[in-house]
C-alpha positions, 0 to 999 in steps of 0.5 A: 027294845034290846040294844047291841053296843059296838065299842072300838077303842083308839089308844095313844101310847107315848113311845119311851124314846129319849128324844122326839119323833122328828127332832133331838128335843128331849121328852121327859115329863114335868119340865117347865112349860115351853122349855122342850119344844125346838124349831122343828117341833114348831114347824118353823120356816127352814126347818126339816124333820128327821124320823127317830129310828127308835120310834120305828123299831118300837112300832115294829116291835108292837106289830110282831107282838100283836100277830100283825103285818109290818109294812115294808113300805109306809108313809107319813102324811099331814093331818090339817087342823087349826087349834092353839096348841098345834102352831104348824097348822098340821100334825104329821101322822100316817094315814093310808099307809101305816106301819102296822095293820091287821093284827089281834089281841086276845083278852080274858074277862068275866069268869075266864071268858076269852076273846079275840079283838081285831087290830086294825092298825097301829100308826106313828104320829107326833103329839100336839101341845097342850091347852091349859084352861084352869090356870088361866081365868078367861084365858087359855095357856099353851104348853108345847112341850109335848109338841113332836112327842112320839106316839103309836096310835092303835086302833081296834076293830069295833069287836067290843060289846061291853064296858067290861070287855073295853076295859079288859082289852085296855088292860091287856094292851097296857100290859103288852106295851109295858112288857115291850118296854116301848111305853111306860103305861103312865095313865096319869102322865098321858103316856097311855090314853084312850078315846072310846068310839061307842054306837048302839043298834037294835038286836039283830041289825047289821048296819052300825048305828051312829057313833060318838067318840069320847076323847082322852080317858086316862084311867081304867075306871074312867073308861068303864064309867064313860063307856057306860054312861054313853051306852045308857044316854044313847039308849035313852035318846033312841028310846025317847024318839031322838037321833044320836049326833055324831060328836066328840064328847069329854068325860067329866069325872066330877060330874060323872057325865059326858059332855059334847065338845064338838061335832065329830070330823071325818077323815076328809075334814083333815085333807091328809096328803103325804108329807113332802118333807119325809121320805117313805119308811122302807123295812126289809125282812131282814130288819123285821126279823131282827127286831123279832129276835128281840121279842121278850116273853109276853104276858100271855106266854108268861100266863100260860107258863105260870099255869103249867110251871107253878100250878096256878089257876087262870085268874091267879096267873092273870093277876100275877102277869098284868104287870111285868114288875109284879110277875118278876117279884112273884118269880123272885119270891118262888125262887127264894123258896126253891119252888117248893109251894108256888101257890102259897107265894101266889097267895101271900103276893096277891093277898098280904102284899097286894093288900098293903100296897093298895092300902099305902097307894104304892106300886110294886116297885115301891114295896117296903118288903123285898121279894127276898124278905117275903121269900124268906118268910114263907120259907120259915112257914114251910119249915114249921119255924112260924105259923101263917098267923105268926108270919102276918105279924112278921110281915108287918114288921117287915113293912115297918122295916124293923129288920129281916125275917130271922132277926124279927123272929128272934127279937120278938120271940116269935119262933112256933112251939113244935115241942110235942111235949109242951103242946101236950101239957097245954092240951092236958090243961085246957081239957082239964079247965073246959070239961063241959065244952069237952062233954059237948064235943064228945056228945057229937057237937063238932063246933066245939072243936074249934073253940078248944083249938082256940083255947090251946093256941091262947094258952101257947100264946099263938105259937103252938104248931096248928096242925100239931094241935089239931092232930094231938087234940083230937087224939085226946079228945077221942080217948075214953 
């Protein structure tokens, strides 16, 4: 049987506020356990929550960036459940009246395929604490530092049809919240995490199948693996004559499998009701327009501009705009060469630089080679001071912090030979020393030409201008 996959993602983005959503407690990562939770976060008797206006601004900004409706009136509710890391016995969230709803995000995947993914809603809520199991054999430790941390939960429509599409959507969403500077996007620290709802149905069927939800996946790779695993698991169950149980699952990266956590709850299990301690959030049109005026250039807009302004292909523009810091680095390199060859800059940033960063497991912000230094290196290629091959040697020296571009060229004697007479002399010597290869070339074996070019470059220690070598050698060989 042919199966259709239905995927919807719920993403929790931690907002970059300095304090929690309903209290003045700090939100910094890495503090000792239970040092950043105050009486309000714990719901102690006699305390009242006060909404963080910066969280409201960030949610509004997100809504505007995703073509969503920003509600003029939204309401906080209590989501009731009992778990050790939720001492209040309820989580303050939004339910029937969220602050953002009915938007969309366009994604690119595969061979430059595009698709529009609906965003059902994005609502504000507080995070719960954290249960720690590994550190305490046969016990559970509770760290309440995250209790009250502001989250924006972003719920997609079930428009995704493969793990590949899901990852593309997740990456686009990650780029967006980072461009907006409302979330740092750090998946290892839990600032950006995903719940994946997966179901399957026979091709042509209109009714949704029973879904499972895989919770708190914190890397793009794990999202892809978890979804693909769950798709195959559900196919195996149904084709084996079984039924899918609506469950909450956990992805185990070590075992490469999902494991059941609990039966999946429905909304009525949480007994939502409006929080009596918090007034409705009222936003007038003037406020929404004021926030709209602060929207930065978004990833999709920057990608389009890179193609038009710099002549980049869609793939290159997508890679270079996926991270805000990388896009800024690329533009700084282009500015350093006065926009003479943006494609050359793209090739070096995406190739040599990103390759070195990935090998060293560094982010673009940690690059040992500054954008200005890389720009100066490319400038020396463009003015024929060095060849592309020599440039790679200089890049390695820049990475090792051995100096700036011109200093390294001078110290290592790497200036390209462009003296016509010196190149001509080297070519004459190579022709004289390789008579049989020259005869083969003149007999029609064009492949020998590459060998002869290599011999000339070797004779000049790689410093000859390759274009000049090719032109002059061809001219000499064609002489009778």
